[in-house]
C-alpha positions as CSV (number, residue, x, y, z in Angstrom):
1,M,-91.5,237.8,-175.4
2,T,-88.8,239.3,-177.7
3,S,-90.6,242.6,-177.7
4,I,-90.8,242.7,-173.9
5,I,-87.1,241.9,-173.6
6,N,-86.3,244.6,-176.2
7,F,-88.4,247.1,-174.3
8,F,-86.5,246.5,-171.0
9,L,-83.2,246.5,-172.9
10,I,-83.7,250.0,-174.4
11,A,-85.3,251.2,-171.1
12,G,-82.2,250.1,-169.3
13,V,-80.0,251.9,-171.9
14,I,-81.9,255.1,-171.4
15,Q,-81.7,254.7,-167.6
16,G,-78.0,254.0,-167.8
17,F,-77.3,257.2,-169.9
18,G,-79.5,259.1,-167.5
19,F,-77.5,257.8,-164.5
20,N,-74.3,259.0,-166.2
21,L,-75.7,262.5,-166.8
22,V,-77.0,262.9,-163.3
23,T,-73.8,261.6,-161.5
24,T,-71.5,263.5,-163.8
25,F,-73.1,266.9,-163.1
26,V,-73.1,266.4,-159.4
27,K,-69.6,267.8,-159.1
28,K,-69.2,267.2,-155.4
29,K,-69.4,263.5,-156.0
30,C,-67.4,263.1,-159.1
31,D,-64.1,261.5,-158.1
32,R,-62.3,258.3,-159.3
33,V,-64.7,255.9,-157.6
34,I,-67.7,257.6,-159.2
35,I,-65.9,257.9,-162.6
36,F,-65.2,254.1,-162.6
37,L,-68.8,253.4,-161.6
38,N,-70.0,255.7,-164.4
39,L,-67.8,254.0,-166.9
40,T,-69.1,250.6,-165.9
41,V,-72.6,251.6,-166.4
42,L,-71.7,253.5,-169.6
43,F,-70.1,250.5,-171.3
44,I,-73.0,248.3,-170.3
45,S,-75.3,250.9,-171.9
46,L,-73.3,251.1,-175.1
47,N,-73.1,247.3,-175.4
48,N,-76.8,246.8,-174.9
49,L,-77.6,249.8,-177.2
50,Q,-75.6,248.1,-179.9
51,R,-77.3,244.8,-179.3
52,W,-80.8,246.5,-179.4
53,L,-80.0,248.4,-182.7
54,I,-78.9,245.1,-184.3
55,D,-81.9,243.1,-183.1
56,N,-84.3,245.8,-184.3
57,G,-82.7,246.3,-187.7
58,Y,-81.4,249.8,-187.1
59,V,-78.1,249.1,-188.9
60,S,-76.7,250.8,-192.0
61,D,-76.6,248.9,-195.3
62,L,-72.9,249.7,-195.5
63,F,-70.9,246.5,-195.2
64,V,-68.3,248.1,-192.9
65,I,-70.9,249.2,-190.3
66,Q,-72.8,245.9,-190.5
67,Q,-69.7,244.0,-189.5
68,L,-68.4,246.5,-187.0
69,L,-69.3,245.0,-183.7
70,V,-67.6,247.2,-181.1
71,P,-66.5,245.1,-178.1
72,W,-67.7,247.5,-175.4
73,Y,-68.2,244.7,-173.0
74,V,-64.4,244.1,-172.8
75,F,-64.3,247.2,-170.5
76,I,-67.2,246.3,-168.2
77,L,-65.4,244.0,-165.7
78,P,-62.1,246.0,-165.7
79,M,-64.1,249.2,-164.8
80,F,-66.1,247.3,-162.2
81,Y,-62.9,245.9,-160.7
82,A,-61.3,249.4,-160.7
83,F,-64.5,250.7,-159.0
84,V,-64.3,248.0,-156.3
85,T,-60.6,248.5,-155.6
86,H,-61.0,252.3,-155.3
87,F,-64.2,251.9,-153.2
88,V,-62.4,249.7,-150.6
89,Q,-59.3,251.9,-151.0
90,V,-56.8,249.2,-152.0
91,Q,-56.0,250.6,-155.5
92,N,-52.4,251.0,-154.6
93,K,-52.1,247.4,-153.4
94,V,-53.5,245.6,-156.4
95,R,-53.2,245.8,-160.2
96,D,-56.0,247.5,-162.0
97,F,-55.7,245.9,-165.5
98,L,-57.1,249.1,-167.2
99,K,-54.1,249.5,-169.5
100,F,-54.3,245.9,-170.5
101,S,-58.0,246.1,-171.3
102,I,-57.5,249.3,-173.4
103,L,-54.7,247.4,-175.3
104,V,-57.1,244.4,-175.8
105,F,-59.8,246.8,-177.1
106,V,-57.5,248.5,-179.5
107,I,-56.1,245.3,-180.9
108,E,-59.5,243.8,-181.3
109,M,-60.7,246.8,-183.2
110,L,-57.7,246.8,-185.5
111,V,-58.1,243.1,-186.2
112,R,-61.8,243.6,-187.0
113,F,-61.1,246.5,-189.3
114,A,-58.4,244.4,-191.1
115,L,-60.7,241.5,-191.5
116,I,-63.6,243.7,-192.8
117,A,-61.2,245.2,-195.3
118,F,-59.9,241.8,-196.3
119,V,-63.4,240.3,-196.8
120,Y,-64.7,243.4,-198.6
121,F,-61.9,243.6,-201.2
122,N,-60.6,240.0,-201.5
123,V,-63.3,237.4,-200.6
124,P,-65.7,236.3,-203.3
125,D,-69.3,237.4,-202.6
126,R,-68.0,239.0,-199.4
127,N,-68.5,235.8,-197.4
128,T,-68.4,236.9,-193.7
129,S,-67.6,233.4,-192.2
130,I,-64.1,234.5,-191.3
131,I,-65.4,237.5,-189.5
132,E,-68.0,235.4,-187.7
133,N,-65.3,232.9,-186.6
134,Y,-63.1,235.7,-185.3
135,T,-66.1,237.2,-183.4
136,I,-66.6,233.9,-181.6
137,F,-62.8,233.7,-180.8
138,E,-62.9,237.3,-179.6
139,E,-65.8,236.7,-177.3
140,I,-64.3,233.6,-175.8
141,F,-61.1,235.5,-175.0
142,N,-63.1,238.4,-173.5
143,L,-65.2,236.0,-171.5
144,V,-62.1,234.3,-170.0
145,F,-60.6,237.7,-169.2
146,S,-63.8,238.9,-167.6
147,I,-64.1,235.7,-165.5
148,F,-60.5,236.2,-164.4
149,L,-61.3,239.8,-163.1
150,F,-64.6,238.7,-161.6
151,V,-62.8,236.0,-159.6
152,K,-60.2,238.6,-158.4
153,A,-63.0,240.8,-157.2
154,C,-64.6,237.9,-155.4
155,L,-61.3,237.0,-153.6
156,L,-60.8,240.7,-152.6
157,I,-64.2,241.0,-151.1
158,F,-64.7,237.6,-149.6
159,K,-61.2,236.4,-148.8
160,R,-58.9,239.3,-148.2
161,D,-60.3,241.0,-145.1
162,H,-56.7,242.1,-144.1
163,L,-56.6,244.4,-147.2
164,I,-60.0,246.0,-146.6
165,T,-60.0,246.3,-142.7
166,Y,-60.2,250.1,-142.9
167,I,-63.2,250.3,-145.1
168,L,-65.0,247.5,-143.2
169,S,-65.2,249.9,-140.2
170,Y,-67.5,252.1,-142.4
171,D,-69.3,249.6,-144.6
172,D,-70.0,245.8,-144.3
173,L,-69.9,245.6,-148.1
174,N,-72.9,243.3,-148.1
175,W,-74.3,245.1,-151.2
176,I,-71.2,244.3,-153.2
177,K,-71.3,240.7,-151.9
178,W,-74.8,240.3,-153.2
179,F,-73.9,241.9,-156.5
180,I,-71.1,239.4,-156.9
181,R,-73.4,236.6,-156.2
182,M,-75.8,237.8,-158.8
183,G,-72.9,238.4,-161.1
184,V,-72.2,234.7,-161.1
185,M,-75.7,234.3,-162.7
186,V,-74.9,236.9,-165.4
187,I,-71.6,235.4,-166.3
188,G,-73.3,232.0,-166.5
189,F,-75.8,233.5,-169.0
190,W,-72.9,234.8,-171.0
191,A,-71.1,231.5,-171.1
192,I,-74.4,229.8,-172.2
193,A,-75.0,232.4,-174.9
194,V,-71.5,231.9,-176.3
195,G,-71.9,228.1,-176.2
196,V,-75.3,228.3,-178.0
197,K,-73.9,230.6,-180.6
198,M,-70.9,228.2,-181.3
199,L,-73.1,225.2,-181.6
200,T,-76.1,226.6,-183.4
201,G,-75.2,230.1,-184.6
202,N,-78.3,231.4,-182.8
203,N,-78.0,234.8,-181.0
204,D,-81.3,234.6,-179.1
205,A,-79.6,233.6,-175.8
206,Y,-77.9,237.0,-175.7
207,K,-81.2,238.7,-175.1
208,F,-81.5,237.0,-171.7
209,L,-77.8,237.9,-171.0
210,N,-78.3,241.6,-171.8
211,L,-81.6,241.8,-169.9
212,S,-80.1,240.2,-166.7
213,S,-76.9,242.3,-167.0
214,S,-79.0,245.4,-167.3
215,I,-81.0,244.7,-164.2
216,V,-78.1,243.6,-162.0
217,L,-75.5,246.2,-163.1
218,Y,-77.8,249.2,-163.2
219,W,-78.9,248.2,-159.7
220,M,-75.2,248.1,-158.8
221,G,-74.8,251.6,-160.3
222,Y,-77.4,253.2,-158.1
223,Q,-76.4,251.2,-155.0
224,G,-72.7,252.0,-155.6
225,F,-73.4,255.7,-156.0
226,Y,-75.5,255.8,-152.9
227,K,-73.2,253.7,-150.8
228,Y,-70.1,255.6,-151.8
229,N,-71.7,258.9,-151.0
230,V,-72.6,257.6,-147.5
231,L,-69.1,256.1,-147.1
232,R,-67.2,259.3,-148.1
233,D,-69.5,261.4,-145.9
234,R,-68.9,259.1,-143.0
235,I,-65.1,259.3,-143.3
236,V,-65.2,263.1,-143.1
237,L,-67.8,263.1,-140.3
238,R,-65.7,260.7,-138.2
239,S,-62.7,262.8,-138.7
240,S,-64.6,265.8,-137.4
241,I,-65.7,263.9,-134.3
242,Q,-62.2,262.6,-133.7
243,T,-60.8,266.2,-133.7
244,D,-63.6,267.2,-131.3
245,K,-64.9,269.7,-133.9
246,V,-68.5,269.0,-133.2
247,L,-68.4,266.7,-130.2
248,I,-71.2,267.1,-127.7
249,G,-70.3,268.3,-124.2
250,S,-70.5,266.5,-120.9
251,Q,-73.3,268.8,-119.8
252,N,-75.7,266.9,-122.2
253,L,-78.3,264.9,-120.5
254,E,-77.7,266.2,-117.0
255,G,-78.8,263.9,-114.2
256,R,-81.8,264.5,-112.1
257,F,-81.9,264.4,-108.3
258,H,-84.9,262.9,-106.4
259,A,-84.4,263.5,-102.7
260,E,-87.3,261.3,-101.7
261,D,-85.5,258.1,-102.7
262,D,-82.8,256.7,-100.5
263,F,-80.8,255.7,-103.6
264,F,-80.2,259.3,-104.4
265,N,-77.1,260.5,-102.6
266,D,-73.9,262.3,-103.3
267,K,-71.9,259.1,-103.9
268,H,-74.3,257.7,-106.5
269,Q,-74.6,261.1,-108.1
270,Q,-70.8,261.2,-108.5
271,D,-70.8,257.7,-109.9
272,F,-73.4,258.6,-112.5
273,D,-71.6,261.8,-113.4
274,K,-68.4,259.8,-113.8
275,V,-70.2,257.3,-116.1
276,R,-71.8,259.9,-118.2
277,A,-68.6,262.0,-118.5
278,H,-66.7,258.9,-119.6
279,I,-69.3,257.8,-122.2
280,I,-69.2,261.3,-123.7
281,Q,-65.4,262.1,-123.4
282,A,-64.4,258.6,-124.7
283,K,-67.1,258.8,-127.4
284,L,-68.4,255.4,-126.4
285,Y,-71.9,256.3,-127.5
286,L,-70.7,256.4,-131.1
287,D,-70.1,252.6,-130.9
288,P,-73.2,250.8,-132.3
289,L,-72.1,247.7,-130.4
290,L,-71.8,249.4,-127.0
291,S,-73.4,247.3,-124.3
292,M,-74.1,247.7,-120.6
293,E,-71.9,244.6,-119.8
294,V,-68.9,246.2,-121.4
295,L,-69.5,249.6,-119.7
296,A,-70.0,248.0,-116.3
297,A,-66.8,246.1,-116.7
298,D,-64.9,249.3,-117.5
299,F,-66.0,250.8,-114.2
300,G,-65.8,247.6,-112.1
301,M,-69.5,247.9,-111.4
302,S,-72.1,245.3,-111.5
303,K,-74.5,245.4,-114.4
304,S,-77.5,245.9,-112.0
305,Y,-75.8,248.8,-110.2
306,L,-75.0,250.5,-113.5
307,S,-78.5,250.0,-114.7
308,K,-79.9,251.5,-111.5
309,L,-77.7,254.5,-111.8
310,I,-78.7,255.3,-115.3
311,N,-82.4,254.6,-114.8
312,S,-82.5,256.7,-111.6
313,Y,-80.4,259.7,-112.6
314,S,-81.3,260.0,-116.3
315,D,-84.9,258.8,-116.2
316,Y,-83.9,256.6,-119.2
317,N,-83.1,253.0,-119.5
318,F,-79.6,252.2,-120.8
319,S,-80.6,251.9,-124.5
320,D,-82.6,255.2,-124.5
321,F,-79.8,257.0,-122.5
322,I,-77.2,256.1,-125.2
323,N,-79.6,256.8,-128.0
324,A,-80.4,260.2,-126.5
325,L,-76.6,261.0,-126.6
326,R,-76.5,259.9,-130.2
327,V,-79.4,262.1,-131.1
328,E,-77.6,265.1,-129.4
329,Q,-74.6,264.3,-131.5
330,A,-76.7,264.1,-134.7
331,K,-78.3,267.5,-133.8
332,K,-74.8,269.0,-133.7
333,F,-74.2,267.9,-137.3
334,L,-77.7,268.7,-138.6
335,S,-77.6,272.3,-137.2
336,N,-74.1,273.0,-138.5
337,S,-74.0,274.6,-142.0
338,D,-70.5,273.0,-142.6
339,F,-72.3,269.7,-142.9
340,K,-75.4,270.7,-144.8
341,D,-74.4,268.7,-147.9
342,Y,-73.8,265.4,-146.0
343,T,-76.3,262.7,-146.2
344,I,-78.6,262.2,-143.2
345,V,-78.0,258.5,-143.3
346,A,-74.2,259.0,-143.0
347,I,-74.8,261.3,-140.0
348,G,-77.0,258.8,-138.3
349,L,-74.5,255.9,-138.8
350,E,-71.6,258.0,-137.6
351,C,-73.5,259.0,-134.5
352,G,-73.7,255.3,-133.4
353,F,-77.0,254.1,-135.0
354,N,-76.8,250.8,-136.9
355,S,-79.4,251.7,-139.5
356,K,-81.4,254.5,-141.1
357,S,-84.6,253.2,-139.5
358,T,-83.3,253.1,-135.9
359,F,-81.8,256.6,-136.4
360,Y,-85.1,258.1,-137.7
361,A,-87.1,256.3,-135.0
362,A,-84.9,257.5,-132.1
363,F,-84.6,261.1,-133.5
364,K,-88.4,261.4,-133.7
365,K,-88.7,259.9,-130.2
366,F,-86.4,262.5,-128.6
367,T,-87.2,265.5,-130.7
368,S,-90.7,264.9,-132.0
369,E,-89.5,265.7,-135.5
370,T,-87.6,264.0,-138.3
371,P,-83.9,264.7,-139.0
372,S,-84.8,266.3,-142.3
373,A,-87.3,268.7,-140.6
374,Y,-84.7,269.5,-137.9
375,R,-82.0,270.3,-140.4
376,G,-84.5,272.4,-142.4
377,K,-84.7,274.9,-139.5
378,Y,-81.0,275.7,-139.8
């Protein structure tokens, strides 16, 4: 069991360092949000690497190095909290605690060096009990500080919608909410490990803590990097649409006239043209929650009449008619070289689709090819 845990621990460390290297060299993505995400993963990796080296006996015989436990973990929650506040763009409205955490780290290192020197030169047989007692005190303090920041992150995401209204229009933050729920488990493992160490002096419980934190937080790293890329791309894409830079024209999806049906006449044609033009000019098709009931109310029409108009003059039902407009908008982005570096998922979401799967399905339905293949032609 121990060997399996150690394997996953070192595999997670390697994965974490690999994540840091990849995201650091993707220059387009390297801003403060990604930096704080990288630092979160980095400090987890350093903390778990230190634990793995100790557990496997890869420690120098030098007394100073044997007793030098660097408290990398003191930075994990502050960096995560900074990542969250920057992700939801409230960093100017809340305190980040970064300077305080750096101060704590420096003080703890100085105290540890002082204790190591004291024991090395003044304690008979170099008895390390004073260092061990300090280590427990240090970890309890860091645990309390981390819980404090974790609670603040919970309150920000779950209770303070008024602060994050802007970002909620782009991301429902469910991935962060799930991470926080899993984080409760990790902090619980941490508290148990500290309790077991205080009562028995046994460090085995830390293996489960390090393993669970690796799984949860590395998952958070990749999710955070992906979600943030999509989020940032969506903000730029939405700005481009709002300035009509790549907006589709009212000529898209022209109606069709069928003279053999009594429903087809000049008045109904004009009503359909008016509906189509309003949907495009007001960009209603970009709203994933657009419904026929809302649109009919806007025009003072009955739902059945609006449905008949769309079905007759576009040869689509309402859902397909709106999705066809969304696909036309997506094609504008995918064929424009100015947006070649933007994620396809972000384009689909900003064009009114509520998920990657619905976007891909609709695009394939109306173009007979995938968004990736379509972009590849340009």
